MIKOL-279175 format. One record per residue (C-alpha): x, y, z; residue number from 1; residue in three letters. Coordinates in pm, whole numbers. Example, Ala and Ser with C-alpha at 12.3 -4.5 7.8 and 13.67 -1.06 7.14 Angstrom:
// MIKOL-279175
@X=1230&Y=-450&Z=780&num=1&residuo=ALA
@X=1367&Y=-106&Z=714&num=2&residuo=SER
***
This chain:
// MIKOL-279175
@X=6658&Y=10279&Z=5987&num=1&residuo=MET
@X=6773&Y=10065&Z=6277&num=2&residuo=LYS
@X=6890&Y=10374&Z=6463&num=3&residuo=MET
@X=6550&Y=10533&Z=6427&num=4&residuo=ASN
@X=6379&Y=10226&Z=6574&num=5&residuo=ARG
@X=6607&Y=10238&Z=6875&num=6&residuo=THR
@X=6540&Y=10609&Z=6938&num=7&residuo=ASN
@X=6163&Y=10556&Z=6901&num=8&residuo=THR
@X=6170&Y=10263&Z=7146&num=9&residuo=ALA
@X=6364&Y=10481&Z=7391&num=10&residuo=GLY
@X=6108&Y=10758&Z=7369&num=11&residuo=ARG
@X=5821&Y=10518&Z=7423&num=12&residuo=ILE
@X=5999&Y=10362&Z=7720&num=13&residuo=LEU
@X=6067&Y=10701&Z=7875&num=14&residuo=ALA
@X=5704&Y=10799&Z=7822&num=15&residuo=LEU
@X=5576&Y=10476&Z=7986&num=16&residuo=LEU
@X=5812&Y=10518&Z=8284&num=17&residuo=LEU
@X=5691&Y=10872&Z=8332&num=18&residuo=THR
@X=5324&Y=10769&Z=8328&num=19&residuo=VAL
@X=5389&Y=10473&Z=8563&num=20&residuo=LEU
@X=5606&Y=10665&Z=8807&num=21&residuo=MET
@X=5466&Y=10610&Z=9157&num=22&residuo=VAL
@X=5460&Y=10869&Z=9434&num=23&residuo=LEU
@X=5404&Y=10691&Z=9761&num=24&residuo=SER
@X=5282&Y=10889&Z=10061&num=25&residuo=LEU
@X=5249&Y=10673&Z=10373&num=26&residuo=ALA
@X=5138&Y=10789&Z=10715&num=27&residuo=ALA
@X=5081&Y=10540&Z=10990&num=28&residuo=CYS
@X=4779&Y=10601&Z=11221&num=29&residuo=GLY
@X=4738&Y=10526&Z=11585&num=30&residuo=THR
@X=4706&Y=10182&Z=11729&num=31&residuo=LYS
@X=4370&Y=10018&Z=11763&num=32&residuo=GLY
@X=4208&Y=10266&Z=11527&num=33&residuo=GLY
@X=4164&Y=10520&Z=11806&num=34&residuo=ASP
@X=4133&Y=10886&Z=11707&num=35&residuo=LYS
@X=4345&Y=11156&Z=11862&num=36&residuo=MET
@X=4165&Y=11488&Z=11890&num=37&residuo=ASP
@X=4019&Y=11448&Z=11541&num=38&residuo=GLY
@X=4367&Y=11436&Z=11391&num=39&residuo=MET
@X=4374&Y=11068&Z=11283&num=40&residuo=SER
@X=4286&Y=11123&Z=10919&num=41&residuo=SER
@X=4564&Y=11181&Z=10662&num=42&residuo=GLU
@X=4628&Y=11550&Z=10571&num=43&residuo=PRO
@X=4487&Y=11656&Z=10235&num=44&residuo=LYS
@X=4755&Y=11917&Z=10164&num=45&residuo=ASN
@X=5077&Y=12069&Z=10303&num=46&residuo=ALA
@X=4890&Y=12321&Z=10519&num=47&residuo=GLU
@X=4688&Y=12049&Z=10693&num=48&residuo=GLU
@X=5001&Y=11833&Z=10735&num=49&residuo=ALA
@X=5185&Y=12119&Z=10911&num=50&residuo=VAL
@X=4888&Y=12188&Z=11137&num=51&residuo=ALA
@X=4856&Y=11818&Z=11219&num=52&residuo=MET
@X=5227&Y=11792&Z=11296&num=53&residuo=HIS
@X=5223&Y=12095&Z=11531&num=54&residuo=LYS
@X=4922&Y=11951&Z=11718&num=55&residuo=GLU
@X=5090&Y=11617&Z=11769&num=56&residuo=LEU
@X=5414&Y=11776&Z=11879&num=57&residuo=MET
@X=5220&Y=11982&Z=12133&num=58&residuo=ALA
@X=5062&Y=11662&Z=12268&num=59&residuo=GLN
@X=5400&Y=11500&Z=12311&num=60&residuo=GLU
@X=5547&Y=11807&Z=12483&num=61&residuo=ASN
@X=5250&Y=11813&Z=12722&num=62&residuo=ALA
@X=5316&Y=11444&Z=12816&num=63&residuo=ILE
@X=5683&Y=11505&Z=12880&num=64&residuo=LEU
@X=5608&Y=11815&Z=13092&num=65&residuo=SER
@X=5376&Y=11637&Z=13336&num=66&residuo=GLU
@X=5665&Y=11526&Z=13562&num=67&residuo=ASP
@X=5996&Y=11664&Z=13448&num=68&residuo=THR
@X=6189&Y=11521&Z=13742&num=69&residuo=ALA
@X=6074&Y=11167&Z=13669&num=70&residuo=LEU
@X=6142&Y=11198&Z=13294&num=71&residuo=TRP
@X=6489&Y=11331&Z=13380&num=72&residuo=GLU
@X=6564&Y=10998&Z=13547&num=73&residuo=LYS
@X=6456&Y=10828&Z=13231&num=74&residuo=VAL
@X=6681&Y=11041&Z=13012&num=75&residuo=PHE
@X=6982&Y=10982&Z=13245&num=76&residuo=MET
@X=6926&Y=10607&Z=13224&num=77&residuo=ALA
@X=6917&Y=10609&Z=12842&num=78&residuo=ALA
@X=7181&Y=10414&Z=12650&num=79&residuo=ASP
@X=7426&Y=10676&Z=12529&num=80&residuo=LYS
@X=7509&Y=10467&Z=12223&num=81&residuo=GLY
@X=7150&Y=10423&Z=12104&num=82&residuo=MET
@X=7037&Y=10641&Z=11818&num=83&residuo=THR
@X=6701&Y=10815&Z=11786&num=84&residuo=MET
@X=6585&Y=10584&Z=11511&num=85&residuo=GLN
@X=6777&Y=10262&Z=11596&num=86&residuo=GLU
@X=6638&Y=9961&Z=11413&num=87&residuo=ASP
@X=6350&Y=10173&Z=11280&num=88&residuo=GLY
@X=6214&Y=10254&Z=11630&num=89&residuo=LYS
@X=6051&Y=10586&Z=11693&num=90&residuo=ASN
@X=6109&Y=10812&Z=11993&num=91&residuo=TYR
@X=5827&Y=10655&Z=12197&num=92&residuo=GLY
@X=5963&Y=10303&Z=12143&num=93&residuo=GLU
@X=6306&Y=10434&Z=12245&num=94&residuo=PHE
@X=6152&Y=10561&Z=12571&num=95&residuo=LEU
@X=5976&Y=10231&Z=12630&num=96&residuo=LEU
@X=6299&Y=10039&Z=12598&num=97&residuo=ASP
@X=6477&Y=10279&Z=12828&num=98&residuo=THR
@X=6205&Y=10261&Z=13088&num=99&residuo=ILE
@X=6200&Y=9879&Z=13072&num=100&residuo=GLU
@X=6579&Y=9861&Z=13116&num=101&residuo=GLY
@X=6575&Y=10091&Z=13419&num=102&residuo=ALA
@X=6243&Y=9986&Z=13581&num=103&residuo=LYS
@X=6423&Y=9895&Z=13903&num=104&residuo=ASP
@X=6483&Y=10267&Z=13958&num=105&residuo=GLN
@X=6112&Y=10346&Z=13971&num=106&residuo=PHE
@X=5825&Y=10255&Z=14197&num=107&residuo=THR
@X=5543&Y=10039&Z=14059&num=108&residuo=ASP
@X=5325&Y=10350&Z=14023&num=109&residuo=GLU
@X=5594&Y=10551&Z=13850&num=110&residuo=GLU
@X=5675&Y=10255&Z=13613&num=111&residuo=TYR
@X=5312&Y=10217&Z=13508&num=112&residuo=GLU
@X=5270&Y=10592&Z=13456&num=113&residuo=MET
@X=5591&Y=10618&Z=13249&num=114&residuo=LEU
@X=5503&Y=10314&Z=13044&num=115&residuo=LYS
@X=5156&Y=10446&Z=12966&num=116&residuo=GLU
@X=5290&Y=10784&Z=12870&num=117&residuo=SER
@X=5571&Y=10640&Z=12651&num=118&residuo=ALA
@X=5317&Y=10416&Z=12480&num=119&residuo=THR
@X=5100&Y=10722&Z=12401&num=120&residuo=GLU
@X=5407&Y=10903&Z=12264&num=121&residuo=ILE
@X=5488&Y=10600&Z=12050&num=122&residuo=SER
@X=5138&Y=10610&Z=11903&num=123&residuo=ASN
@X=5174&Y=10981&Z=11831&num=124&residuo=ILE
@X=5516&Y=10928&Z=11673&num=125&residuo=GLU
@X=5368&Y=10680&Z=11430&num=126&residuo=LYS
@X=5164&Y=10969&Z=11294&num=127&residuo=SER
@X=5476&Y=11174&Z=11228&num=128&residuo=LEU
@X=5641&Y=10940&Z=10971&num=129&residuo=GLN
@X=5563&Y=11079&Z=10626&num=130&residuo=THR
@X=5753&Y=10987&Z=10312&num=131&residuo=TYR
@X=5746&Y=11084&Z=9947&num=132&residuo=LEU
@X=5967&Y=10882&Z=9716&num=133&residuo=SER
@X=5952&Y=10961&Z=9345&num=134&residuo=PRO
@X=6191&Y=10766&Z=9128&num=135&residuo=ASP
@X=6260&Y=10780&Z=8756&num=136&residuo=TYR
@X=6480&Y=10573&Z=8527&num=137&residuo=GLN
@X=6551&Y=10607&Z=8151&num=138&residuo=TRP
@X=6735&Y=10341&Z=7954&num=139&residuo=ASN
@X=6879&Y=10301&Z=7607&num=140&residuo=THR
@X=7139&Y=10060&Z=7470&num=141&residuo=TYR
@X=7429&Y=10266&Z=7589&num=142&residuo=LYS
@X=7279&Y=10513&Z=7831&num=143&residuo=TRP
@X=7112&Y=10472&Z=8173&num=144&residuo=THR
@X=6979&Y=10774&Z=8369&num=145&residuo=LEU
@X=6843&Y=10735&Z=8723&num=146&residuo=SER
@X=6682&Y=11012&Z=8922&num=147&residuo=LEU
@X=6561&Y=10975&Z=9275&num=148&residuo=SER
@X=6409&Y=11254&Z=9489&num=149&residuo=VAL
@X=6312&Y=11107&Z=9825&num=150&residuo=PRO
@X=6152&Y=11345&Z=10073&num=151&residuo=LEU
@X=6118&Y=11275&Z=10445&num=152&residuo=ARG
@X=5924&Y=11480&Z=10697&num=153&residuo=TRP
@X=6075&Y=11434&Z=11044&num=154&residuo=THR
@X=5964&Y=11567&Z=11382&num=155&residuo=GLY
@X=6171&Y=11545&Z=11705&num=156&residuo=TYR
@X=5960&Y=11578&Z=12014&num=157&residuo=THR
@X=6061&Y=11798&Z=12306&num=158&residuo=GLY
@X=6278&Y=12034&Z=12104&num=159&residuo=VAL
@X=6027&Y=12178&Z=11858&num=160&residuo=GLY
@X=6221&Y=12045&Z=11560&num=161&residuo=PHE
@X=6024&Y=11979&Z=11243&num=162&residuo=SER
@X=6172&Y=11967&Z=10894&num=163&residuo=ARG
@X=6112&Y=11826&Z=10546&num=164&residuo=ILE
@X=6442&Y=11698&Z=10403&num=165&residuo=SER
@X=6500&Y=11643&Z=10032&num=166&residuo=VAL
@X=6773&Y=11399&Z=9933&num=167&residuo=ASN
@X=6795&Y=11398&Z=9551&num=168&residuo=PRO
@X=7046&Y=11185&Z=9361&num=169&residuo=SER
@X=7125&Y=11161&Z=8988&num=170&residuo=LEU
@X=7328&Y=10889&Z=8820&num=171&residuo=SER
@X=7423&Y=10868&Z=8449&num=172&residuo=ILE
@X=7587&Y=10557&Z=8312&num=173&residuo=ILE
@X=7739&Y=10530&Z=7964&num=174&residuo=TYR
@X=7862&Y=10199&Z=7820&num=175&residuo=LYS
@X=8088&Y=10263&Z=7527&num=176&residuo=LEU
@X=8133&Y=9891&Z=7459&num=177&residuo=ASN
@X=8194&Y=9571&Z=7650&num=178&residuo=TYR
@X=8526&Y=9693&Z=7786&num=179&residuo=ALA
@X=8456&Y=10054&Z=7874&num=180&residuo=TRP
@X=8199&Y=10201&Z=8115&num=181&residuo=ARG
@X=8167&Y=10547&Z=8268&num=182&residuo=PHE
@X=7946&Y=10679&Z=8552&num=183&residuo=THR
@X=7865&Y=11030&Z=8677&num=184&residuo=ALA
@X=7686&Y=11070&Z=9006&num=185&residuo=HIS
@X=7562&Y=11375&Z=9206&num=186&residuo=ALA
@X=7361&Y=11373&Z=9531&num=187&residuo=SER
@X=7251&Y=11589&Z=9818&num=188&residuo=TYR
@X=7189&Y=11452&Z=10170&num=189&residuo=LYS
@X=7058&Y=11597&Z=10485&num=190&residuo=GLU
@X=7048&Y=11416&Z=10816&num=191&residuo=ARG
@X=7006&Y=11494&Z=11184&num=192&residuo=TYR
@X=7173&Y=11399&Z=11501&num=193&residuo=GLY
@X=7111&Y=11129&Z=11757&num=194&residuo=GLU
@X=6923&Y=11108&Z=12082&num=195&residuo=MET
@X=7237&Y=11174&Z=12284&num=196&residuo=THR
@X=7285&Y=11507&Z=12106&num=197&residuo=ASP
@X=6977&Y=11644&Z=12283&num=198&residuo=LEU
@X=7115&Y=11588&Z=12635&num=199&residuo=TYR
@X=7154&Y=11928&Z=12796&num=200&residuo=ASP
@X=7394&Y=11792&Z=13060&num=201&residuo=ARG
@X=7742&Y=11642&Z=13016&num=202&residuo=PRO
@X=7783&Y=11265&Z=13031&num=203&residuo=TYR
@X=8076&Y=11026&Z=13048&num=204&residuo=GLN
@X=8163&Y=10797&Z=12756&num=205&residuo=THR
@X=8442&Y=10630&Z=12951&num=206&residuo=ASP
@X=8665&Y=10691&Z=13252&num=207&residuo=TYR
@X=8835&Y=11000&Z=13106&num=208&residuo=ARG
@X=8619&Y=11130&Z=12818&num=209&residuo=ASN
@X=8294&Y=11330&Z=12846&num=210&residuo=SER
@X=8056&Y=11495&Z=12601&num=211&residuo=VAL
@X=7913&Y=11840&Z=12650&num=212&residuo=TRP
@X=7627&Y=11927&Z=12412&num=213&residuo=ASN
@X=7498&Y=12269&Z=12327&num=214&residuo=CYS
@X=7133&Y=12153&Z=12348&num=215&residuo=GLY
@X=7049&Y=12186&Z=11984&num=216&residuo=ILE
@X=6984&Y=11909&Z=11731&num=217&residuo=LEU
@X=7275&Y=11877&Z=11484&num=218&residuo=PRO
@X=7186&Y=11927&Z=11118&num=219&residuo=VAL
@X=7431&Y=11786&Z=10861&num=220&residuo=TYR
@X=7417&Y=11859&Z=10488&num=221&residuo=ARG
@X=7638&Y=11711&Z=10217&num=222&residuo=GLN
@X=7682&Y=11749&Z=9842&num=223&residuo=GLN
@X=7863&Y=11463&Z=9672&num=224&residuo=LEU
@X=7992&Y=11447&Z=9312&num=225&residuo=TYR
@X=8180&Y=11162&Z=9153&num=226&residuo=SER
@X=8307&Y=11045&Z=8815&num=227&residuo=VAL
@X=8392&Y=10680&Z=8762&num=228&residuo=TYR
@X=8551&Y=10495&Z=8475&num=229&residuo=GLY
@X=8646&Y=10127&Z=8425&num=230&residuo=GLU
@X=8809&Y=9908&Z=8166&num=231&residuo=TYR
@X=8801&Y=9529&Z=8168&num=232&residuo=LYS
@X=8952&Y=9266&Z=7941&num=233&residuo=ASN
@X=8840&Y=8929&Z=8067&num=234&residuo=THR
@X=9044&Y=8730&Z=7814&num=235&residuo=ALA
@X=9366&Y=8889&Z=7936&num=236&residuo=ARG
@X=9253&Y=8902&Z=8302&num=237&residuo=GLU
@X=9310&Y=9276&Z=8323&num=238&residuo=PHE
@X=9088&Y=9531&Z=8500&num=239&residuo=PHE
@X=9134&Y=9904&Z=8575&num=240&residuo=ALA
@X=8921&Y=10160&Z=8751&num=241&residuo=THR
@X=8952&Y=10533&Z=8830&num=242&residuo=VAL
@X=8716&Y=10723&Z=9062&num=243&residuo=ASN
@X=8721&Y=11099&Z=9127&num=244&residuo=LEU
@X=8511&Y=11227&Z=9419&num=245&residuo=THR
@X=8438&Y=11576&Z=9555&num=246&residuo=HIS
@X=8225&Y=11643&Z=9868&num=247&residuo=ASN
@X=8108&Y=11960&Z=10040&num=248&residuo=ARG
@X=7964&Y=11953&Z=10393&num=249&residuo=GLU
@X=7786&Y=12198&Z=10623&num=250&residuo=TRP
@X=7709&Y=12167&Z=10999&num=251&residuo=TYR
@X=7515&Y=12387&Z=11235&num=252&residuo=ASN
@X=7767&Y=12341&Z=11515&num=253&residuo=ARG
@X=8141&Y=12314&Z=11574&num=254&residuo=ILE
@X=8343&Y=12101&Z=11816&num=255&residuo=TYR
@X=8606&Y=12196&Z=12066&num=256&residuo=GLU
@X=8822&Y=11966&Z=12277&num=257&residuo=GLN
@X=8911&Y=12079&Z=12628&num=258&residuo=ARG
@X=9129&Y=11908&Z=12887&num=259&residuo=ILE
@X=9067&Y=11982&Z=13257&num=260&residuo=GLU
@X=9199&Y=11787&Z=13557&num=261&residuo=ASN
@X=9301&Y=11496&Z=13335&num=262&residuo=GLY
@X=8952&Y=11472&Z=13178&num=263&residuo=GLN
@X=8898&Y=11519&Z=12809&num=264&residuo=VAL
@X=8584&Y=11713&Z=12721&num=265&residuo=GLN
@X=8431&Y=11713&Z=12370&num=266&residuo=ARG
@X=8226&Y=12033&Z=12364&num=267&residuo=VAL
@X=7980&Y=12121&Z=12084&num=268&residuo=SER
@X=7916&Y=12491&Z=12017&num=269&residuo=LEU
@X=7618&Y=12633&Z=11818&num=270&residuo=PRO
@X=7830&Y=12779&Z=11538&num=271&residuo=LEU
@X=7817&Y=12708&Z=11166&num=272&residuo=SER
@X=8089&Y=12489&Z=11026&num=273&residuo=ASN
@X=8180&Y=12364&Z=10680&num=274&residuo=HIS
@X=8423&Y=12125&Z=10515&num=275&residuo=GLY
@X=8517&Y=11982&Z=10179&num=276&residuo=SER
@X=8728&Y=11701&Z=10034&num=277&residuo=GLY
@X=8876&Y=11560&Z=9715&num=278&residuo=TYR
@X=8954&Y=11187&Z=9660&num=279&residuo=THR
@X=9125&Y=11012&Z=9369&num=280&residuo=VAL
@X=9116&Y=10634&Z=9381&num=281&residuo=LYS
@X=9244&Y=10389&Z=9120&num=282&residuo=SER
@X=9273&Y=10006&Z=9110&num=283&residuo=THR
@X=9457&Y=9779&Z=8872&num=284&residuo=LEU
@X=9426&Y=9405&Z=8856&num=285&residuo=SER
@X=9609&Y=9152&Z=8638&num=286&residuo=LYS
@X=9595&Y=8774&Z=8644&num=287&residuo=GLY
@X=9830&Y=8513&Z=8498&num=288&residuo=PHE
@X=9625&Y=8196&Z=8465&num=289&residuo=TYR
@X=9914&Y=7967&Z=8351&num=290&residuo=ASP
@X=10121&Y=8071&Z=8652&num=291&residuo=LEU
@X=9835&Y=8061&Z=8904&num=292&residuo=GLY
@X=9913&Y=8421&Z=8985&num=293&residuo=LEU
@X=9682&Y=8717&Z=9069&num=294&residuo=LYS
@X=9811&Y=9071&Z=9124&num=295&residuo=THR
@X=9636&Y=9394&Z=9218&num=296&residuo=SER
@X=9728&Y=9749&Z=9315&num=297&residuo=PHE
@X=9523&Y=10018&Z=9481&num=298&residuo=LEU
@X=9626&Y=10387&Z=9496&num=299&residuo=ALA
@X=9432&Y=10662&Z=9682&num=300&residuo=LEU
@X=9496&Y=11036&Z=9740&num=301&residuo=LEU
@X=9270&Y=11235&Z=9969&num=302&residuo=ASN
@X=9263&Y=11601&Z=10082&num=303&residuo=ILE
@X=9009&Y=11698&Z=10349&num=304&residuo=SER
@X=8938&Y=12041&Z=10489&num=305&residuo=LYS
@X=8717&Y=12142&Z=10784&num=306&residuo=ALA
@X=8711&Y=12365&Z=11090&num=307&residuo=GLU
@X=8728&Y=12313&Z=11465&num=308&residuo=GLN
@X=8736&Y=12535&Z=11766&num=309&residuo=SER
@X=9032&Y=12557&Z=12001&num=310&residuo=SER
@X=9054&Y=12791&Z=12296&num=311&residuo=GLY
@X=8756&Y=12984&Z=12165&num=312&residuo=GLY
@X=8924&Y=13039&Z=11829&num=313&residuo=GLN
@X=8795&Y=12894&Z=11505&num=314&residuo=ARG
@X=9076&Y=12709&Z=11329&num=315&residuo=LEU
@X=9070&Y=12565&Z=10979&num=316&residuo=PRO
@X=9261&Y=12238&Z=10929&num=317&residuo=TYR
@X=9364&Y=12024&Z=10643&num=318&residuo=GLN
@X=9441&Y=11651&Z=10635&num=319&residuo=TYR
@X=9624&Y=11480&Z=10350&num=320&residuo=ARG
@X=9649&Y=11105&Z=10301&num=321&residuo=LEU
@X=9826&Y=10889&Z=10045&num=322&residuo=MET
@X=9750&Y=10515&Z=10046&num=323&residuo=ARG
@X=9908&Y=10239&Z=9841&num=324&residuo=LEU
@X=9804&Y=9871&Z=9859&num=325&residuo=GLU
@X=9975&Y=9609&Z=9636&num=326&residuo=PRO
@X=9859&Y=9249&Z=9666&num=327&residuo=LYS
@X=9981&Y=8920&Z=9520&num=328&residuo=VAL
@X=9826&Y=8579&Z=9543&num=329&residuo=ILE
@X=10013&Y=8273&Z=9406&num=330&residuo=TRP
@X=9861&Y=7930&Z=9381&num=331&residuo=THR
@X=10113&Y=7699&Z=9204&num=332&residuo=PRO
@X=9902&Y=7387&Z=9256&num=333&residuo=ASN
@X=9586&Y=7276&Z=9438&num=334&residuo=ARG
@X=9776&Y=7214&Z=9765&num=335&residuo=HIS
@X=9966&Y=7546&Z=9815&num=336&residuo=TRP
@X=9856&Y=7906&Z=9825&num=337&residuo=GLU
@X=10077&Y=8205&Z=9914&num=338&residuo=THR
@X=9962&Y=8563&Z=9949&num=339&residuo=SER
@X=10141&Y=8889&Z=10020&num=340&residuo=TYR
@X=9968&Y=9222&Z=10094&num=341&residuo=GLN
@X=10093&Y=9566&Z=10194&num=342&residuo=THR
@X=9898&Y=9870&Z=10317&num=343&residuo=ASP
@X=10110&Y=10185&Z=10300&num=344&residuo=ILE
@X=9968&Y=10508&Z=10443&num=345&residuo=ARG
@X=10134&Y=10841&Z=10456&num=346&residuo=TYR
@X=9943&Y=11140&Z=10604&num=347&residuo=GLY
@X=9989&Y=11471&Z=10769&num=348&residuo=GLY
@X=9793&Y=11770&Z=10914&num=349&residuo=ASN
@X=9802&Y=12138&Z=10860&num=350&residuo=LYS
@X=9636&Y=12366&Z=11117&num=351&residuo=ILE
@X=9577&Y=12731&Z=11031&num=352&residuo=GLY
@X=9848&Y=12900&Z=10832&num=353&residuo=GLU
@X=10156&Y=12814&Z=11042&num=354&residuo=ARG
@X=10115&Y=12491&Z=11226&num=355&residuo=THR
@X=10199&Y=12164&Z=11054&num=356&residuo=ARG
@X=10204&Y=11815&Z=11201&num=357&residuo=LEU
@X=10484&Y=11609&Z=11059&num=358&residuo=ALA
@X=10362&Y=11345&Z=10806&num=359&residuo=PRO
@X=10373&Y=10992&Z=10941&num=360&residuo=LEU
@X=10432&Y=10659&Z=10767&num=361&residuo=TRP
@X=10212&Y=10363&Z=10867&num=362&residuo=ASN
@X=10294&Y=10038&Z=10691&num=363&residuo=VAL
@X=10139&Y=9693&Z=10737&num=364&residuo=THR
@X=10273&Y=9385&Z=10556&num=365&residuo=GLN
@X=10116&Y=9044&Z=10571&num=366&residuo=GLN
@X=10234&Y=8708&Z=10436&num=367&residuo=VAL
@X=10007&Y=8402&Z=10446&num=368&residuo=GLN
@X=10103&Y=8045&Z=10355&num=369&residuo=LEU
@X=9842&Y=7774&Z=10332&num=370&residuo=SER
@X=9886&Y=7400&Z=10265&num=371&residuo=TYR
@X=9600&Y=7156&Z=10217&num=372&residuo=ILE
@X=9665&Y=6784&Z=10164&num=373&residuo=PHE
@X=9377&Y=6587&Z=10299&num=374&residuo=SER
@X=9334&Y=6509&Z=10584&num=375&residuo=PRO
@X=9584&Y=6782&Z=10692&num=376&residuo=ILE
@X=9542&Y=7157&Z=10657&num=377&residuo=GLU
@X=9814&Y=7396&Z=10781&num=378&residuo=ALA
@X=9852&Y=7776&Z=10766&num=379&residuo=SER
@X=10116&Y=8030&Z=10874&num=380&residuo=LEU
@X=10054&Y=8402&Z=10898&num=381&residuo=SER
@X=10321&Y=8665&Z=10951&num=382&residuo=VAL
@X=10242&Y=9039&Z=10997&num=383&residuo=ASP
@X=10487&Y=9326&Z=11011&num=384&residuo=HIS
@X=10389&Y=9670&Z=11136&num=385&residuo=TYR
@X=10589&Y=9988&Z=11095&num=386&residuo=HIS
@X=10446&Y=10304&Z=11248&num=387&residuo=ASN
@X=10591&Y=10651&Z=11305&num=388&residuo=ASP
@X=10529&Y=10764&Z=11656&num=389&residuo=VAL
@X=10656&Y=11113&Z=11573&num=390&residuo=ASN
@X=10892&Y=11277&Z=11331&num=391&residuo=GLU
@X=11204&Y=11125&Z=11491&num=392&residuo=ASP
@X=11078&Y=10794&Z=11629&num=393&residuo=GLN
@X=10924&Y=10485&Z=11478&num=394&residuo=SER
@X=10837&Y=10136&Z=11599&num=395&residuo=VAL
@X=10835&Y=9798&Z=11438&num=396&residuo=ASN
@X=10667&Y=9476&Z=11536&num=397&residuo=ALA
@X=10635&Y=9130&Z=11388&num=398&residuo=VAL
@X=10354&Y=8890&Z=11475&num=399&residuo=PHE
@X=10317&Y=8532&Z=11365&num=400&residuo=ALA
@X=10044&Y=8271&Z=11407&num=401&residuo=ASP
@X=10043&Y=7907&Z=11309&num=402&residuo=PHE
@X=9774&Y=7643&Z=11292&num=403&residuo=SER
@X=9738&Y=7283&Z=11182&num=404&residuo=VAL
@X=9423&Y=7078&Z=11138&num=405&residuo=LEU
@X=9368&Y=6704&Z=11101&num=406&residuo=TRP
@X=9021&Y=6562&Z=11037&num=407&residuo=LYS
@X=8855&Y=6236&Z=10955&num=408&residuo=SER
@X=8493&Y=6144&Z=10930&num=409&residuo=ARG
@X=8420&Y=6185&Z=11302&num=410&residuo=ARG
@X=8736&Y=6328&Z=11451&num=411&residuo=TRP
@X=8886&Y=6671&Z=11419&num=412&residuo=GLN
@X=9206&Y=6783&Z=11595&num=413&residuo=ILE
@X=9322&Y=7145&Z=11577&num=414&residuo=THR
@X=9645&Y=7294&Z=11719&num=415&residuo=ALA
@X=9711&Y=7664&Z=11713&num=416&residuo=THR
@X=9994&Y=7889&Z=11825&num=417&residuo=ALA
@X=9944&Y=8265&Z=11842&num=418&residuo=THR
@X=10194&Y=8551&Z=11894&num=419&residuo=ASN
@X=10487&Y=8322&Z=11832&num=420&residuo=LEU
@X=10740&Y=8601&Z=11894&num=421&residuo=PHE
@X=10573&Y=8692&Z=12220&num=422&residuo=ASP
@X=10535&Y=9064&Z=12147&num=423&residuo=LYS
@X=10371&Y=9228&Z=12453&num=424&residuo=ARG
@X=10328&Y=9597&Z=12369&num=425&residuo=THR
@X=10291&Y=9812&Z=12057&num=426&residuo=TYR
@X=10234&Y=10181&Z=11982&num=427&residuo=ALA
@X=10091&Y=10379&Z=11695&num=428&residuo=TYR
@X=10012&Y=10744&Z=11627&num=429&residuo=THR
@X=9714&Y=10888&Z=11442&num=430&residuo=ARG
@X=9597&Y=11238&Z=11351&num=431&residuo=TYR
@X=9251&Y=11370&Z=11435&num=432&residuo=ALA
@X=9165&Y=11726&Z=11316&num=433&residuo=SER
@X=9372&Y=11953&Z=11542&num=434&residuo=LEU
@X=9575&Y=11695&Z=11728&num=435&residuo=GLU
@X=9780&Y=11377&Z=11708&num=436&residuo=SER
@X=9752&Y=11102&Z=11966&num=437&residuo=TYR
@X=9959&Y=10799&Z=12037&num=438&residuo=THR
@X=9810&Y=10473&Z=12163&num=439&residuo=SER
@X=9997&Y=10201&Z=12343&num=440&residuo=TRP
@X=9843&Y=9855&Z=12312&num=441&residuo=VAL
@X=9901&Y=9566&Z=12547&num=442&residuo=ARG
@X=9903&Y=9233&Z=12363&num=443&residuo=ILE
@X=9825&Y=8884&Z=12494&num=444&residuo=ARG
@X=10137&Y=8672&Z=12537&num=445&residuo=PRO
@X=10230&Y=8371&Z=12332&num=446&residuo=ARG
@X=9953&Y=8105&Z=12352&num=447&residuo=GLU
@X=9908&Y=7742&Z=12249&num=448&residuo=PHE
@X=9577&Y=7572&Z=12209&num=449&residuo=LEU
@X=9477&Y=7218&Z=12118&num=450&residuo=VAL
@X=9110&Y=7132&Z=12046&num=451&residuo=ALA
@X=8969&Y=6785&Z=11986&num=452&residuo=ILE
@X=8623&Y=6726&Z=11851&num=453&residuo=ARG
@X=8428&Y=6408&Z=11800&num=454&residuo=TYR
@X=8100&Y=6399&Z=11613&num=455&residuo=ARG
@X=7849&Y=6134&Z=11726&num=456&residuo=LEU
***
């Protein structure tokens, strides 16, 4: 009889959630309540929404076409690292910020005209933000089901891009008991590129690297599936998790790297591209309260596949990574704490059917000692790095830092010493799609610092 009551309550809850499910459709109007060609009212259906959107897009394009040479100066002055929707700003607000930052490049008349036009575009953009966010959740004692289907209608001015994106996600959680829990998740995401992707001319990102875009807005789609399980036993301080993930990705363009006259060019081509990946991640944690000891271990395996263009030829590549991360923290008493952590990575690339880049080991070890006995606090940190530069060569480096602190009610004296072994250079090698690159890092020499503070 108890089981029947639970099922009935679950059905009633599901029914109530279905009835109370809210679909929110929000469209911001223009500032000051002004109408724009009779289009200020919200659309009553999808056909009216599309017609409204096309009309507003036409208005923005007309504004940007009034003086193309002047707007070109604005685009060239834009911050290459700023995204189209940075901090929630729309395209018009992005233009206003760019114009304000480069106003010294314009005459007073040009500045006022650009500012007025960008403000008008900002007002139009606020009519292009339309959202639909249905959400549903169903709960029982052991099961939780969450379904979300957010829709977003996005328009990018100047390129005639308009699209409704649907990003559904489904999560199912099952709690067997206090110790065991399982989760299954599936989602689909669609997103678009940034403002810099629309530049039809190459631009420098630093002294040797430049970006060459194909003039189309990137569209990125992803399917993600995951299964997660965990076990915990608080009394014995033991925890374990396993996570399996699979992703599939699609792009509407492909990248190619070219080197000319010592300059590295990252060129995007309007060709379809796809990739996929599998990841297995597991963590174990065990504590020993009587010994003041905590241990943990992380293991990860990843296989990623994608495509890239090289010399006009489409090449598939595959990257494999193994990562191990053991960690130990020992606190024998309230004055001492010692920790040891290692990050071990082993990865290699396969390009096409014949080319393989040799797998490389990258190992980082860290030991930290801390002593606290009021009013003195001292700490010592030692780091060891081992990196394969290539198949036949590896480098090792050891860094150490020390600090001691003495403090009273008003006084505080700190002495620090960094890079005790005075290591000046270091190198490491990484893989990136169709290539490997080695970076040499210059390091600050050994330094000593004493700081004295007095609080009034």
